[in-house]
C-alpha positions, -999 to +999 in steps of 0.1 A: +763+515-205+778+495-176+788+459-184+777+450-149+742+464-143+732+469-107+713+440-092+678+447-079+676+453-042+654+436-016+651+456+016+640+436+046+626+459+072+632+441+105+621+450+140+600+438+170+563+442+169+552+478+179+586+492+170+577+515+141+583+491+112+550+499+097+558+536+095+592+530+080+578+506+054+552+532+043+579+559+041+602+538+019+572+528-002+564+565-007+600+569-018+594+543-045+602+509-030+577+484-043+559+465-014+536+444-035+499+447-041+484+422-016+488+445+015+470+440+048+443+466+055+446+489+086+432+473+117+431+472+154+463+486+169+474+503+137+449+527+121+475+541+097+481+507+082+505+477+087+520+479+052+526+441+054+522+418+025+493+395+033+509+363+019+542+370+036+525+373+070+507+340+064+539+322+053+557+333+084+528+324+107+523+290+091+560+282+093+562+290+130+530+271+137+544+240+119+571+239+146+546+245+174+557+281+178+538+314+178+549+350+171+552+356+209+574+325+215+608+330+231+621+295+221+646+292+193+635+272+163+653+238+158+688+241+146+680+224+113+646+241+108+655+254+074+662+219+061+630+204+076+599+199+055+581+230+070+611+252+062+614+239+026+577+244+020+579+280+034+608+287+011+589+276-019+560+298-009+583+328-005+598+322-039+563+322-053+555+356-037+588+370-052+580+357-087+545+370-086+551+404-070+587+415-072+607+402-101+616+430-125+614+457-098+647+476-090+639+481-053+614+462-032+607+463+005+590+438+027+580+438+063+566+414+088+579+415+124+579+377+123+606+380+097+630+386+125+625+349+132+623+336+096+649+360+079+672+332+066+644+319+043+637+354+029+673+360+023+678+327+005+647+332-016+655+368-027+691+359-035+679+329-055+658+353-075+689+375-082+683+402-056+709+418-034+694+416+001+698+445+024+684+450+059+669+480+076+665+475+114+640+496+132+644+499+170+621+514+195+627+518+232+619+484+248+599+501+275+576+516+249+573+483+232+564+466+265+539+493+273+523+490+239+520+452+239+508+452+275+480+476+266+471+456+234+475+420+247+469+425+284+502+406+291+525+410+321+551+436+312+583+419+322+584+389+298+579+413+269+615+424+274+628+389+268+606+387+237+621+419+224+656+406+230+647+373+213+635+391+181+666+413+180+689+383+186+675+362+158+674+391+133+710+402+141+725+367+137+706+360+105+718+391+087+755+393+096+764+387+059+741+414+046+745+451+043+726+466+073+715+499+086+698+507+119+675+535+128+652+543+157+616+551+157+624+584+174+648+593+146+622+586+119+596+608+137+621+636+146+640+639+113+630+615+086+650+633+060+683+631+079+675+595+089+668+583+054+698+601+041+720+581+064+702+549+054+708+556+017+745+563+024+750+532+045+732+509+021+742+528-011+706+531-021+689+553-047+652+558-041+631+555-073+611+586-063+630+617-052+626+633-018+612+665-034+583+646-050+574+628-018+582+651+011+547+665+015+532+630+015+557+617+040+553+648+063+515+642+062+519+605+070+545+609+098+526+627+126+533+620+162+497+620+173+494+582+168+523+575+192+505+565+224+534+551+245+565+572+253+592+562+278+604+588+301+641+596+303+671+590+281+685+555+282+719+570+288+709+583+322+715+560+351+680+560+364+664+554+330+673+517+328+659+508+362+625+498+347+640+473+322+663+443+327+700+452+326+708+430+296+680+446+276+691+481+286+726+474+275+715+458+242+693+488+235+721+512+244+743+494+218+715+498+193+714+535+200+752+537+195+749+522+160+719+544+152+738+575+162+770+565+143+791+561+174+798+523+171+798+494+147+777+463+148+802+441+166+787+447+201+753+439+188+764+407+172+783+397+204+753+405+225+731+384+202+755+355+204+755+357+242+717+356+243+717+327+219+739+307+244+715+315+271+686+306+249+702+272+242+699+265+279+662+273+284+648+264+250+650+225+256+632+230+290+605+251+274+601+226+246+597+198+272+571+219+291+552+226+258+551+188+250+539+180+285+512+206+282+501+192+248+499+157+262+479+169+292+456+188+270+450+158+248+443+136+278+419+162+292+401+164+259+398+126+257+384+124+292+359+152+285+348+133+254+345+101+273+324+118+300+301+133+274+297+099+257+289+083+291+264+110+299+247+105+266+245+068+273+230+073+307+204+098+295+194+075+266+189+046+291+167+065+315+131+055+311+106+083+314+082+078+343+046+070+335 
């Protein structure tokens, strides 16, 4: 018996919304990773299931909201957000989830796309509970992400590329000290066995359930019929990057290099640092605009309320004609 038993593993599945993280989470769950009991039911936009922990989603949502942010915000959180009251409260809630759902499990996996923005808290909480934290990035062609979100949310397509880059930036920089592996949604759909073999090698994982015992279930789950948005052309071709911003195209190409084993993570981390410097320029301006909007909204609400009160007074003073 080893004098140093292996620490339990916590696998954070990280990726932008509409990138295939739900499919990956279900696959690793079928392979034996514990994802908890309180799981979101399938819903609009994902009939096969989100495979997200209900409480984890609410912790991340509430934490972002406490700072005046949303899941579709491109602003960075304050530099000291982890030390502020909202960050500390979220950390304690995460520790509670871990104690209730995951302590004693050899391999757990958790996924919420917002975790790209809140990963430092999850890493801190799992490490405090004795887990070794590892990260599995899931990347999908940004054009497909943009098409999918545009169809679901009725948003303009162009800003979605910046949102994609923002999620990638925050997740990359938060996980530099963790073991990481990166796969694409295409790789999962085309060859899940080879893709997961690479993940197990890079992260030195052992799945609680063997591939032979789960292959038929995974094959049945991973069917391409639910993939509604497919970008045309290979990102490596010159013409393929014309319909996305150059920085995003380059960032995605670097992701593909890592996913295909042709490069290390250094270019991705450098790109994330570059984007963070740019973000530091526009975030204060957007914060100021958000504050001005909130003040204007409050003033408008007060004026509407005053008008309604005045109208009620006028109506009550009108004497009915005899």
